[in-house]
N, C-alpha and C positions, 0 to 999 in steps of 0.2 A: 351407320360406319362403324369401323372399328378404329380404335385410337393409333392403332399400330401403323396404320396404312395412311393416316391423312395429318400427322403430326410429324415437325423435323424430328430427327434424332436428337437427344442431348450428350454430347461426348465430352464434358464435363465435370466437375465438383461446382467450378463458378458459376459456368451457364446454368445448371440444373438451378442454382441456389435461387440466380437473379430473375429465370423465370416461375418459380415456387413464388416471389416475394412480388412479383409484378400486378398482382390483383390491385383493384379499386381502394381497397382500405390498409391501412395501415395498423391493424387490432395484433400483426403477425409480431410487433416490434415489444408488445405486450409482456410477456414470456422474458425477454432479454432485460426490459428493464426493472423486472420482478430479478430476476439476478444481481443484477448490478446494486440493488439495493445493500447485498451481503456487504459493502465496504461500508454501509452506516453502522454496523456492530462492531468490522475490524476499527474503525478510525476511534471507537469511544473503549474500546479493551486498552486501545496503542498509547491514549493519551491521558487514560484515568487516573495513572498514577500521579499527573501534575498535580490533584487534587486530593485525594488519599495518603499519601506521601510527604504533603508539603508540611514543614514546620511551622506552626501555628504561630501567631505574635500574643504575646504575653503582657504584662502588668503588673506592676509591686502593688502588694496589698497596701501597703502603709506607704502615701504619697509622702508623707516627711521624713521617710528613709532615703539620705543621700545618697548611702551606697549602694543601694538597690537602684536609684534613680540614675545614679553615674554609669551604671553598667551597661555594657551593649548585648551581653548574652545572660544567660541566666546560669550558667554553668558554675561559675566561680559563687554563687548566692545560696545564702541556706534555703530549701526547699520550702520553709513555711513564710518566707518571706516574698515569695510573687506566685501569680497563678494564670494560667492560661489565660485567652479574651473566649475562647469557644470552647465547647465539650469538651471534657479528656479524651472520649473516645471521635472525635471528629476529626482524626489523622493518626496514622501508625507510631509517627512521630511523639505525638500526647502520649496515646494510648498505651504505648511499650517502654517510655521513658527515652525516648532515642536521643535527645534535644545534644548530647553531648560524646555520643557515640561517633566514631570514625567515620569521615568522609565514605570509605568504601561500603561499610556496614549501610548505611543509609541511603545509597544509590544499588546497594545490592537487588532490591526486588524489581527494580524498574530495569538494571543489567539483567538478570536472570528471564525476566520477560522475553526481552531481546535476543539472548542466548538459545533459549528455546525456540524463538521464529527462525532463527538462524539453523540450527541442529535439525528441527523438523523438516524446515524447506529443502535441505538438502535429501534427508532421510525417505520423506514422502513424497514430495512434488511429483518424480514421474512414474508416481502409479495414475496419476491423471492420463499420460499420455500412454501408458502400457495396459493392463489388465482391468484398471477401475473404472477411468475414465473421467471426463469432469464433471459431471452432473452429483455423481455416487461420492467420489472425493469434496464435492463442495458441502453437500449436503454432511457429510461425514464429519469433516473438518468444526462446521457453525456445530453442530450437535457437542463436541467435545469442547471446542471452547466457550459453548454456554455453561455445559458442567463444569467444567473447571471454575468457569465464573462466579456461579452458587458455592462452589466446593471453597473457595478463600472465604466465603462468610465464617465459615466455623474454626479458622485461624486461630489457636492461642497465643503464637508469639512468631517475631519475624522470619525466623527458619523455615517455618511451615509456609506462612505467608510468601516466600521467594521461590519455595518447592511449585504452589499452585501456581506462581504466576508463570513459573517456568514453564509448567505442561499446557497452562494456556497458551504459551505463546508458542507451543509447539503446534499445538492443536490451530492455531491460529495460522501459520504459516502458510500454509495455501490456499486462503479464504480469498483474498485480494486477486489470486493470480490465475484462481480457476473460474472463477466469478468472469472477469475480463475475458479470459480466452473464450469461456462458452457463452457469454454474450454476442462477442462478437463474430463468432462463428455460426450464430443461428438467425444471423439477418444477411441482407445482402449487402455489396459494396455501397451502395447507394447510403445506408443507413448505420457502418459501419464505423465511420468516427463519430458521429451523433452517440451511440450508444457506449463508446467509449468514454465519453466527455459526463456522461452521463453517472457513469460511474465515482468519477473524481469529483462532482457533485454531491453525490451520496455519500462520500468520503466528508466531505466539507462538511455536510448536515452531520453526520453523527459527529463530527470534531465541534461542530459550533451547537452541538445540542450538550456537550458537558457542560459549560459552564453553567448554563439556564438550569440542568438538573443539579449542579455541584451546591447551585446558589440559592433552591429551593431547601436543599440538604444540610445546609450548612450549617445548623443546630442538630440536627441527629451524625449516627456513627458512622464513618467511612465505610462499612458494611452494605449501608443502605444503599448507598450508589452502585455498589457490584450487585445487590440485586436489579435495578431497576436499569441497569445495561445486560444485565444477563438472560435474564427470565424471556425477554421481549426477542432473542436471539433464537433462542430455543424455537419460540412460535413460528418466526420464519422460516425453518430451516424444514419444518412440517409442510410449508404452505410451496416450497420448491419443489420438497418430494414428490407432490404431488400434480404440479401444476408447468412444471418445465421439464424438457425436452432434449433428451441425450444428443450433442453435436455431431451432426448427419456427416462432416467432413471426418472428423475421429470414427463413427462409425464404418465409413468407406477403405480408410485407411487400415482400420482391423480386419478387413475381409467380413465384415457384417453388413452385405448388401440390404437383404429383405429387409433389417430394420434400419436401415438408413433411409430407404423409399419409404417404409411406411412415416418416420419424421418428417420425412419433405412432404408428403400430403396432408399430414397432420398442420404442417407450417403454412404451408399454401392453403387450407380451408380458412383458417385464423383471418387470412388477408383478402376473403375472398375471391379468390383462385381458383378455379375447377383445373385439374391435372387434366390435359389434353395429349401429352407428350409422353415417349416412350422413353423407361429407363434400361431398357435391352443394352444399349452401346454405353450407360454410364460408367464413366470411369470406376473399377475398383481395384482396392489390390489384396492380397494375400497375406498372410500373418507373416510371412518372412520379408515384405516390404519393409515393415517397421517391426521388429522382434518384442513379443509382447513381455522380453524379462523386463525386472527394476531398474535394470541396471543397464538398459541397452540404448537408451535415448543418449544417454552420458557418452559410450563408446562411439555413438555417432559425431557427437560435437568432438571428442577429443581426437578422432581418429580424421579427422578434414582439419588439414590448416586453416582453410578459409574461416570455417565456421569459429574454431579456437582463437583466429585474431579476433573477430566479431565480438565471442563471448568475454576475452579478453580485456577487450577496451572498453566496453558496455557494462564489464562488472566494476572497471574502475571508475569510471564518470561517476556510475551510481553510490559507489562507496563515500565519495567525497560529497555526493549530494544526500545522501543518509544522516550521513554524519549532521550535516546543516541541517534538513528537514526536520530529523525528530529529537536535536539537542534544543532546534531553539526554542520550540515552545516548552521545552522543561527550563528552559534557560532567562524567559522573561523576568521573574521573579527579582534576577541580578539587576534587570535595572531599576529598582525601588520602587515602582509604578503599582499601582494596585493590580491586582492578580486575576480577578475576575474579568477587569475590562482587557488587560492585554493578553489574556487567552481569547477572549470572544474579539477582539482587532484580529491576531494572528488567525484564528479560523475565518472570519469576514472575508480575509485576504485573498484564501481559497478562494471563493467565489468568482473575483475578477478573472486570478491565475486561469479558472476552468475554461473560462471564457475566452481570451488570449490563447491559451492552447486552444480552442476551437477555430481559432482564425489560421493561428498557425501552421498546423497539420496541413490546412489545405491549401494556402497560399507562400508560406517562406519552408525555406530548406531545413531538416533536422539539424541538421550537422552546424550550421552559422545558427542556429536559434538555441540549442546549448549551450554553443561556445559565448555567445552573449550573455544571456540569461546567467550562466555561471562566475561569469568576470564580474558582473555587476551584484550577486553576492557576496561575492567575496570583498569587494573594496566597501561595501555599506556595513560589512559584518567587521571589518576591520577600522571602521569609523565610530563604531560602538565603544571600541576598547578605550577611546579617549574621555577623559575624566569629564567631571556636570561642568565643570568651571569653561573649559572650551565649547564642550558643547551642550546646550540646555536639556534637561530630562526627557522635557515635550519633543524636542527633536531629535533627542534619541531613539523615542517610541519612536518614529516616523522612519528613521532610516531601518529601524529595525524590521519595522513591516514591509518595505520595500524589499528589502534581503530578502525575506521571508517570504516574500511575492512571487520573487523571483527562482526562488528555490522550489515552490510551489510548481509551478512553470515546469522549469527542469524535471522534475518527478512526472508528472505528466507524460512529458513529450518520451522520456526515457522509456517508460511504460508502452506507448504507442510504436515507439521506433524498434524497440526488441520485438514487436510481436509482427512485423512487419520485414525484418532483418534474418526472421528462423520460418523453416515450412512448419507445416502442420503436425508430421512426424515427431519434432521435437517441439515445437514450439512453445508446451507448458512449461516443461523441464528449462528450457532456456531462460523463458520470463522469471520463472521460480529462481534460477540462479541469480538471475541479475536483480531479482526482489532480495536475495539475501545479501548480496551485497550494500542492497540500501539499508537492510537491517544491521549490518555488520557494524554500521555507522551508528547506529542507535546503541548496537552494544555498550560502544565506546562511549556516547554523548554524555549520561548519566555520569560520570565521573570524571569527567570535564567540567560539566554544569557545578557540580558539587566543590571541584578545585575553583572556579570562578566567582564560587562566593568571597574567596579569600583576596584574588585579582583577575580582573574582566579578561586579561588577555589567555588566560587557560580556556576560556570559554569561547567569547567570541573574537580572538584571535586567531586560535587553534580552529576553529569553525572556517574563517574565511580563509585562510590559507591552503585550506585543505581543499574545499571547492573548487577554488583557481587553480590549483595544478593537477588537480584529478582532472577539470574537465576540457583539458587541453588533449588528453587524449580521444576525443570527440574526431578530431582529426584523422584518425584512423579507421573511419568506419565511414563504407559506404552509402552513397545518398538514395532513400528509399522513396521520397515524396512520388506521389503519382503509379507507384508501383502496385501491380498486382501480386498477390500473395500465394506460395509457392505453399505445396502438398506433402512432397520427397524430398531427400537431401538431392538426387540426382538434378531434379528439376532446378531447383536454387545453384546449384552445382554450375548448371548451364548457363544460367544466366549471369553467374559468377566470371565465368571464363570468359562469355561473349563478351560481357562490357570490361575485361581486362582486353582483349582485342581490338574493342572498339576507340577507350580513351586511355591505354596503354596501363602498364602494372603500376 
């Protein structure tokens, strides 16, 4: 008997996806998990400068040299009187004699990387919502990020190095957002939170792998560390190209119904589900519903007050969280503790943050969670400003880890929150803009970290004040816990109007 006459008709994207995911197996989430692995390489490129750009320790060649022994910096000493503890090429600082350079020059590569992320996100993020799609932009971004990471190895000086880091950041800008949006759009509602949390776990795995790789390469050139992180990501991009499907949601809002149906059949087959339903009434949109222009999604956001209000508020919160999140790992060296252990403890803090996020997303409101956690991060960071006589070094490390843990959880919730705040038509662009606000904090963080070596307030103090003040903007956002995600601006606008009618403006 024909499936056209025996099965209930599917009338919405959500119903269709849920039907395709209702098989006895969970193998359909494997492509989604593969996509989430992009966050491993994203994290490695983001925090690699913690080890490659660090100022190594040094020692006096003659222990009896009182002038050398009493000096806290090698800048005022004869070059022949001291030497680096590690090989000269273990860091860019020792490799290019930058130990006495201005803070702005030393922090230039890290700032250039985040500036590249900022500009790249603004220029190419909308391609995932318009003509390229989630999958193709993800593959392109990972390949470009990997190739620029390999090109960094050939840098002869800090200026070329900073330029290559800018290119790497530009390419990397859309990796995380495309990976998160694609991974959540090719699974049903039941698995959406799970794959989101898995993305954060992958980012943690990438972050945590860095101190281990760096420790193994500590007596080698800093260039080796870039090779160990860039070549595997290139191989990963090839796997994604051949093993992952495009988002059926994106295909439908682009009017490509036949491709969307074929993708849904493939996903259903992975879960052991045989499609017996008709797609004849499957909701589909023409190209005019979501214009294919590169800047069309931006116009949709700008021309609707409710969308701009949400975007401005979530980006402001993201700015404060980003300054803290990207700045604190770079800043752990200012505590005076072991660099490898400090970075490892910060990376480990992301695991419980991911677990807490998993429970918070399902049970606790987004707004109250962000407000509480940003407040905790701010207070703990301000406590680290106090000197070691008032708060011992080990206690300061614990307080710093607690503050970073809270910021990590904020970061995770912001990403999920943004996905729920905006419809499919502009979701990737909105998430990219939010992430650019997070990255903007990363642009400013290295400068504050270098200044913090002179006075802790410029790092810990500013980090704490900014995340606390920016976190207050959370109250401007609507609550989205338990809501289904929308596909068009009109659908989201209707929900916004209906919510205001029931709860008041």
